[in-house]
N, CA, C and O atoms as CSV, one atom per row, in Angstrom:
chain,resi,resn,atom,element,x,y,z
A,1,MET,N,N,21.769,166.821,-0.811
A,1,MET,CA,C,21.230,165.527,-0.550
A,1,MET,C,C,20.515,165.156,0.820
A,1,MET,O,O,21.346,165.010,1.715
A,2,SER,N,N,19.555,165.015,1.119
A,2,SER,CA,C,19.193,164.852,2.625
A,2,SER,C,C,19.348,163.450,2.766
A,2,SER,O,O,19.569,162.641,1.865
A,3,ASP,N,N,19.194,163.209,4.127
A,3,ASP,CA,C,19.428,161.909,4.921
A,3,ASP,C,C,17.968,161.602,5.164
A,3,ASP,O,O,17.230,162.224,5.928
A,4,PRO,N,N,17.611,160.447,4.331
A,4,PRO,CA,C,16.343,159.807,4.283
A,4,PRO,C,C,16.040,159.534,6.060
A,4,PRO,O,O,15.047,160.102,6.513
A,5,PHE,N,N,16.670,158.900,6.774
A,5,PHE,CA,C,16.439,158.743,8.309
A,5,PHE,C,C,15.977,159.962,9.068
A,5,PHE,O,O,15.005,160.007,9.821
A,6,GLN,N,N,16.720,160.846,8.798
A,6,GLN,CA,C,16.481,162.415,9.604
A,6,GLN,C,C,14.905,163.059,8.602
A,6,GLN,O,O,14.080,163.816,9.112
A,7,THR,N,N,14.841,162.692,7.593
A,7,THR,CA,C,13.581,163.015,6.856
A,7,THR,C,C,12.447,162.120,7.701
A,7,THR,O,O,11.481,162.635,8.263
A,8,ARG,N,N,12.709,160.825,7.689
A,8,ARG,CA,C,11.364,160.369,8.800
A,8,ARG,C,C,11.221,160.823,10.008
A,8,ARG,O,O,10.144,160.862,10.602
A,9,LEU,N,N,12.524,161.275,10.544
A,9,LEU,CA,C,12.447,161.642,12.402
A,9,LEU,C,C,11.688,162.792,12.074
A,9,LEU,O,O,10.583,162.791,12.617
A,10,ASP,N,N,11.996,164.050,11.157
A,10,ASP,CA,C,11.269,165.245,10.836
A,10,ASP,C,C,9.524,164.759,10.857
A,10,ASP,O,O,8.673,165.039,11.701
A,11,ARG,N,N,9.426,164.127,9.881
A,11,ARG,CA,C,8.165,163.400,9.405
A,11,ARG,C,C,7.327,163.189,10.787
A,11,ARG,O,O,6.208,163.669,10.968
A,12,ALA,N,N,8.127,162.300,11.853
A,12,ALA,CA,C,7.601,161.686,12.737
A,12,ALA,C,C,7.299,162.717,13.596
A,12,ALA,O,O,6.128,162.738,13.973
A,13,LYS,N,N,8.075,163.634,14.037
A,13,LYS,CA,C,8.229,164.676,14.886
A,13,LYS,C,C,7.048,165.627,14.485
A,13,LYS,O,O,6.434,166.092,15.445
A,14,PHE,N,N,6.752,165.885,13.616
A,14,PHE,CA,C,5.320,166.814,13.091
A,14,PHE,C,C,4.076,165.939,13.467
A,14,PHE,O,O,3.100,166.305,14.122
A,15,ARG,N,N,4.316,164.695,12.914
A,15,ARG,CA,C,3.182,164.167,13.490
A,15,ARG,C,C,2.534,163.514,15.094
A,15,ARG,O,O,1.378,163.194,15.373
A,16,ALA,N,N,3.654,163.484,15.857
A,16,ALA,CA,C,3.774,163.622,16.819
A,16,ALA,C,C,2.957,164.519,17.694
A,16,ALA,O,O,2.087,164.257,18.524
A,17,TRP,N,N,3.581,165.882,17.198
A,17,TRP,CA,C,2.963,166.888,17.953
A,17,TRP,C,C,1.623,167.468,17.087
A,17,TRP,O,O,1.210,168.623,17.191
A,18,HIS,N,N,1.057,166.478,16.251
A,18,HIS,CA,C,-0.216,167.426,15.451
A,18,HIS,C,C,-1.019,166.594,15.573
A,18,HIS,O,O,-1.596,166.338,14.516
A,19,ARG,N,N,-1.455,165.811,16.748
A,19,ARG,CA,C,-2.350,164.600,16.593
A,19,ARG,C,C,-3.925,165.156,16.602
A,19,ARG,O,O,-4.865,164.490,16.166
A,20,GLY,N,N,-4.063,166.649,17.241
A,20,GLY,CA,C,-5.508,166.983,17.006
A,20,GLY,C,C,-6.234,166.987,18.522
A,20,GLY,O,O,-7.410,167.336,18.626
A,21,THR,N,N,-5.492,166.597,19.620
A,21,THR,CA,C,-5.777,166.958,20.865
A,21,THR,C,C,-4.565,167.249,21.726
A,21,THR,O,O,-3.524,166.652,21.452
A,22,ARG,N,N,-4.589,168.120,22.759
A,22,ARG,CA,C,-3.780,168.549,23.481
A,22,ARG,C,C,-2.979,167.211,24.201
A,22,ARG,O,O,-1.751,167.148,24.249
A,23,GLU,N,N,-3.919,166.120,24.768
A,23,GLU,CA,C,-3.420,164.927,25.545
A,23,GLU,C,C,-2.540,164.448,24.654
A,23,GLU,O,O,-1.333,164.507,24.887
A,24,ALA,N,N,-2.958,163.993,23.689
A,24,ALA,CA,C,-2.402,163.226,22.356
A,24,ALA,C,C,-0.832,163.937,22.173
A,24,ALA,O,O,0.248,163.376,22.355
A,25,ASP,N,N,-1.080,165.339,21.759
A,25,ASP,CA,C,0.265,165.891,21.289
A,25,ASP,C,C,1.236,165.800,22.648
A,25,ASP,O,O,2.411,165.735,22.287
A,26,TYR,N,N,1.106,165.778,24.007
A,26,TYR,CA,C,1.732,165.843,24.873
A,26,TYR,C,C,2.297,164.529,25.267
A,26,TYR,O,O,3.348,164.546,25.908
A,27,MET,N,N,1.651,163.196,24.921
A,27,MET,CA,C,1.850,161.901,25.014
A,27,MET,C,C,2.790,161.478,23.704
A,27,MET,O,O,3.867,160.900,23.850
A,28,PHE,N,N,2.265,161.827,22.460
A,28,PHE,CA,C,3.360,161.397,21.572
A,28,PHE,C,C,4.659,162.400,21.191
A,28,PHE,O,O,5.812,162.183,20.817
A,29,GLY,N,N,3.899,163.571,21.470
A,29,GLY,CA,C,5.091,164.616,21.113
A,29,GLY,C,C,6.393,164.286,22.259
A,29,GLY,O,O,7.568,164.013,22.014
A,30,GLY,N,N,5.755,164.412,23.470
A,30,GLY,CA,C,6.755,164.290,24.366
A,30,GLY,C,C,7.825,163.099,24.523
A,30,GLY,O,O,9.013,163.117,24.843
A,31,PHE,N,N,6.748,161.821,24.095
A,31,PHE,CA,C,7.691,160.532,23.811
A,31,PHE,C,C,8.782,160.894,22.734
A,31,PHE,O,O,9.958,160.542,22.826
A,32,TYR,N,N,8.338,161.521,21.867
A,32,TYR,CA,C,9.496,161.957,20.536
A,32,TYR,C,C,10.509,162.620,21.131
A,32,TYR,O,O,11.683,162.262,21.040
A,33,ASP,N,N,10.047,163.788,21.878
A,33,ASP,CA,C,11.453,164.730,22.025
A,33,ASP,C,C,12.465,164.131,23.100
A,33,ASP,O,O,13.645,164.451,23.246
A,34,THR,N,N,11.559,162.959,23.993
A,34,THR,CA,C,12.863,162.375,24.977
A,34,THR,C,C,13.322,161.403,24.510
A,34,THR,O,O,14.339,161.177,25.165
A,35,PHE,N,N,13.138,160.262,23.358
A,35,PHE,CA,C,13.684,159.341,22.849
A,35,PHE,C,C,14.201,159.464,21.601
A,35,PHE,O,O,15.016,158.576,21.352
A,36,HIS,N,N,13.979,160.428,20.520
A,36,HIS,CA,C,13.759,160.011,19.155
A,36,HIS,C,C,15.667,160.041,18.750
A,36,HIS,O,O,16.197,159.543,17.756
A,37,ALA,N,N,16.313,160.752,19.834
A,37,ALA,CA,C,17.805,160.888,19.249
A,37,ALA,C,C,18.886,159.604,19.471
A,37,ALA,O,O,20.011,159.505,18.981
A,38,GLN,N,N,18.158,158.606,20.406
A,38,GLN,CA,C,18.749,157.209,20.439
A,38,GLN,C,C,17.941,156.094,19.634
A,38,GLN,O,O,18.078,154.895,19.881
A,39,TRP,N,N,16.991,156.646,18.536
A,39,TRP,CA,C,16.267,155.772,18.140
A,39,TRP,C,C,17.039,155.290,17.004
A,39,TRP,O,O,17.511,156.174,16.289
A,40,ASP,N,N,17.317,153.844,16.619
A,40,ASP,CA,C,17.820,152.963,15.332
A,40,ASP,C,C,16.499,152.667,14.501
A,40,ASP,O,O,15.364,152.523,14.956
A,41,GLU,N,N,16.878,152.616,13.285
A,41,GLU,CA,C,15.736,151.987,12.541
A,41,GLU,C,C,14.432,151.330,12.740
A,41,GLU,O,O,13.290,151.497,12.313
A,42,ALA,N,N,15.025,150.520,13.543
A,42,ALA,CA,C,13.515,149.337,14.299
A,42,ALA,C,C,12.981,150.245,15.006
A,42,ALA,O,O,11.787,150.422,14.765
A,43,GLN,N,N,13.559,151.065,16.015
A,43,GLN,CA,C,12.741,151.917,17.005
A,43,GLN,C,C,12.003,152.819,16.222
A,43,GLN,O,O,10.806,152.872,16.507
A,44,LEU,N,N,12.455,153.655,15.170
A,44,LEU,CA,C,11.698,154.775,14.537
A,44,LEU,C,C,10.569,153.788,13.743
A,44,LEU,O,O,9.373,154.074,13.784
A,45,ALA,N,N,10.926,152.940,13.226
A,45,ALA,CA,C,9.725,152.133,12.611
A,45,ALA,C,C,8.355,151.726,13.566
A,45,ALA,O,O,7.152,151.634,13.323
A,46,TRP,N,N,9.177,151.542,14.742
A,46,TRP,CA,C,7.902,151.125,15.649
A,46,TRP,C,C,7.042,152.317,16.350
A,46,TRP,O,O,5.942,152.300,16.902
A,47,PHE,N,N,8.008,153.391,16.103
A,47,PHE,CA,C,6.888,154.988,16.365
A,47,PHE,C,C,6.141,155.175,15.189
A,47,PHE,O,O,5.024,155.689,15.248
A,48,GLU,N,N,6.671,154.789,14.058
A,48,GLU,CA,C,6.048,155.411,13.048
A,48,GLU,C,C,4.849,154.379,12.483
A,48,GLU,O,O,4.036,154.696,11.615
A,49,ALA,N,N,4.912,153.113,13.140
A,49,ALA,CA,C,3.705,152.058,13.197
A,49,ALA,C,C,2.703,153.051,14.069
A,49,ALA,O,O,1.687,153.493,13.532
A,50,LEU,N,N,3.016,153.360,15.356
A,50,LEU,CA,C,2.281,153.577,16.390
A,50,LEU,C,C,1.646,155.008,15.990
A,50,LEU,O,O,0.516,155.173,16.451
A,51,LEU,N,N,2.101,155.950,15.309
A,51,LEU,CA,C,1.669,157.140,14.696
A,51,LEU,C,C,0.216,156.563,13.835
A,51,LEU,O,O,-0.766,157.302,13.760
A,52,GLU,N,N,0.215,155.613,13.410
A,52,GLU,CA,C,-0.681,155.150,12.565
A,52,GLU,C,C,-1.843,154.754,13.203
A,52,GLU,O,O,-2.908,154.817,12.589
A,53,GLU,N,N,-1.794,154.325,14.434
A,53,GLU,CA,C,-2.832,153.587,15.147
A,53,GLU,C,C,-3.819,154.954,16.126
A,53,GLU,O,O,-3.203,155.914,16.588
A,54,ASP,N,N,-4.928,154.854,16.259
A,54,ASP,CA,C,-5.949,155.756,16.692
A,54,ASP,C,C,-5.379,155.984,18.550
A,54,ASP,O,O,-5.348,155.258,19.543
A,55,ASP,N,N,-5.020,157.353,18.244
A,55,ASP,CA,C,-5.065,158.161,19.518
A,55,ASP,C,C,-5.622,157.573,20.956
A,55,ASP,O,O,-5.030,157.391,22.020
A,56,VAL,N,N,-7.098,157.331,20.540
A,56,VAL,CA,C,-7.681,156.928,21.997
A,56,VAL,C,C,-6.969,155.295,22.280
A,56,VAL,O,O,-6.720,154.972,23.442
A,57,ASP,N,N,-6.711,154.440,21.264
A,57,ASP,CA,C,-6.127,153.274,21.651
A,57,ASP,C,C,-4.705,153.220,22.184
A,57,ASP,O,O,-4.426,152.356,23.015
A,58,VAL,N,N,-3.863,154.010,21.800
A,58,VAL,CA,C,-2.471,154.122,22.142
A,58,VAL,C,C,-2.464,154.745,23.479
A,58,VAL,O,O,-1.763,154.416,24.436
A,59,MET,N,N,-3.420,155.774,23.412
A,59,MET,CA,C,-3.552,156.258,25.198
A,59,MET,C,C,-3.992,155.359,26.416
A,59,MET,O,O,-3.782,155.542,27.615
A,60,ALA,N,N,-4.657,154.342,25.780
A,60,ALA,CA,C,-5.328,153.289,26.476
A,60,ALA,C,C,-4.429,152.247,26.685
A,60,ALA,O,O,-4.610,151.594,27.713
A,61,TRP,N,N,-3.470,151.921,25.936
A,61,TRP,CA,C,-2.423,151.089,26.080
A,61,TRP,C,C,-1.556,151.727,27.067
A,61,TRP,O,O,-1.180,150.986,27.975
A,62,ALA,N,N,-1.088,153.148,27.094
A,62,ALA,CA,C,0.037,153.801,27.996
A,62,ALA,C,C,-0.519,153.859,29.271
A,62,ALA,O,O,0.229,153.850,30.249
A,63,LEU,N,N,-2.015,153.933,29.426
A,63,LEU,CA,C,-2.500,154.104,30.506
A,63,LEU,C,C,-2.817,152.669,31.167
A,63,LEU,O,O,-3.232,152.649,32.326
A,64,GLY,N,N,-2.645,151.563,30.509
A,64,GLY,CA,C,-2.731,150.241,31.030
A,64,GLY,C,C,-4.479,149.682,31.124
A,64,GLY,O,O,-4.707,148.648,31.751
A,65,THR,N,N,-5.459,150.331,30.561
A,65,THR,CA,C,-6.645,150.228,30.608
A,65,THR,C,C,-7.283,149.423,29.696
A,65,THR,O,O,-8.399,148.922,29.838
A,66,GLN,N,N,-6.304,149.276,28.452
A,66,GLN,CA,C,-6.473,148.276,27.345
A,66,GLN,C,C,-5.176,147.647,26.900
A,66,GLN,O,O,-4.144,148.314,26.837
A,67,GLU,N,N,-5.229,146.228,26.558
A,67,GLU,CA,C,-4.039,145.321,26.485
A,67,GLU,C,C,-3.701,146.103,25.287
A,67,GLU,O,O,-4.577,146.558,24.552
A,68,CYS,N,N,-2.412,146.270,25.076
A,68,CYS,CA,C,-1.708,146.597,23.655
A,68,CYS,C,C,-1.407,145.342,22.767
A,68,CYS,O,O,-1.356,144.228,23.288
A,69,PRO,N,N,-1.193,145.539,21.318
A,69,PRO,CA,C,-1.229,144.269,20.450
A,69,PRO,C,C,0.182,143.778,20.519
A,69,PRO,O,O,1.110,144.582,20.605
A,70,GLU,N,N,0.378,142.467,20.484
A,70,GLU,CA,C,1.916,141.954,20.621
A,70,GLU,C,C,2.863,142.840,19.634
A,70,GLU,O,O,4.081,142.872,19.806
A,71,SER,N,N,2.447,143.298,18.963
A,71,SER,CA,C,3.483,144.106,17.804
A,71,SER,C,C,3.882,145.462,18.269
A,71,SER,O,O,4.673,146.108,17.581
A,72,PHE,N,N,3.420,145.936,19.340
A,72,PHE,CA,C,3.763,146.900,20.251
A,72,PHE,C,C,4.373,146.745,21.753
A,72,PHE,O,O,4.763,147.684,22.447
A,73,LYS,N,N,4.375,145.716,22.020
A,73,LYS,CA,C,5.112,145.404,23.259
A,73,LYS,C,C,6.461,145.220,23.260
A,73,LYS,O,O,7.078,144.671,22.348
A,74,GLY,N,N,6.897,145.624,24.174
A,74,GLY,CA,C,8.423,145.539,24.231
A,74,GLY,C,C,9.330,147.191,25.307
A,74,GLY,O,O,8.709,147.825,26.161
A,75,ALA,N,N,10.187,147.365,25.074
A,75,ALA,CA,C,10.895,148.344,26.004
A,75,ALA,C,C,10.366,149.679,25.380
A,75,ALA,O,O,10.384,150.688,26.085
A,76,GLN,N,N,9.944,149.734,24.223
A,76,GLN,CA,C,9.487,151.084,24.035
A,76,GLN,C,C,7.870,151.470,24.771
A,76,GLN,O,O,7.523,152.513,25.326
A,77,MET,N,N,7.167,150.331,24.551
A,77,MET,CA,C,6.246,150.501,24.950
A,77,MET,C,C,6.015,150.831,26.468
A,77,MET,O,O,5.178,151.608,26.928
A,78,ASP,N,N,7.096,149.945,27.262
A,78,ASP,CA,C,7.198,150.308,28.496
A,78,ASP,C,C,7.684,151.491,29.098
A,78,ASP,O,O,7.608,151.716,30.306
A,79,ALA,N,N,8.287,152.405,28.086
A,79,ALA,CA,C,9.001,153.739,28.148
A,79,ALA,C,C,7.494,154.689,28.328
A,79,ALA,O,O,7.085,155.489,29.170
A,80,LEU,N,N,6.951,154.109,27.043
A,80,LEU,CA,C,5.667,155.023,26.806
A,80,LEU,C,C,4.684,155.129,27.950
A,80,LEU,O,O,4.072,156.148,28.270
A,81,ARG,N,N,4.608,153.836,28.574
A,81,ARG,CA,C,3.721,153.807,29.899
A,81,ARG,C,C,4.196,154.511,30.805
A,81,ARG,O,O,3.465,155.078,31.617
A,82,LYS,N,N,5.530,154.605,30.830
A,82,LYS,CA,C,5.990,155.362,32.012
A,82,LYS,C,C,5.274,157.059,32.520
A,82,LYS,O,O,5.075,157.497,33.653
A,83,LEU,N,N,5.050,157.635,31.300
A,83,LEU,CA,C,4.569,158.719,31.254
A,83,LEU,C,C,5.290,160.009,31.929
A,83,LEU,O,O,4.773,161.072,32.272
A,84,ASP,N,N,6.810,159.538,32.023
A,84,ASP,CA,C,7.504,160.519,32.807
A,84,ASP,C,C,8.161,161.829,31.769
A,84,ASP,O,O,8.844,162.765,32.183
A,85,TYR,N,N,7.797,161.623,30.522
A,85,TYR,CA,C,8.659,162.273,29.619
A,85,TYR,C,C,7.195,163.366,29.248
A,85,TYR,O,O,7.221,164.098,28.259
A,86,VAL,N,N,6.341,163.336,29.917
A,86,VAL,CA,C,5.050,164.338,29.670
A,86,VAL,C,C,5.657,165.262,30.639
A,86,VAL,O,O,5.972,165.015,31.803
A,87,SER,N,N,5.822,166.792,29.730
A,87,SER,CA,C,6.039,167.997,30.572
A,87,SER,C,C,5.105,168.833,30.632
A,87,SER,O,O,4.949,169.526,29.627
A,88,ILE,N,N,4.133,169.064,31.868
A,88,ILE,CA,C,2.955,170.040,31.779
A,88,ILE,C,C,3.135,171.284,32.576
A,88,ILE,O,O,2.255,172.145,32.583
């Protein structure tokens, strides 16, 4: 029997690394790789919701060129904005 939380993590990893552009893959995938091991239910749910958003919007929020919605504000968005998890 599989662990539902691990299944969700696995799905999120795939979706994070298969966005359609290299830039988005690095942003979402790098963020996932750096932080997923410490996520709880709420943090994974936040990331899953982020994966539903348009890449262009998320990248604008991370770069600070567009205000992000209240629902995404907080510690995880702050970490996403640092971009220090992107290894090129």
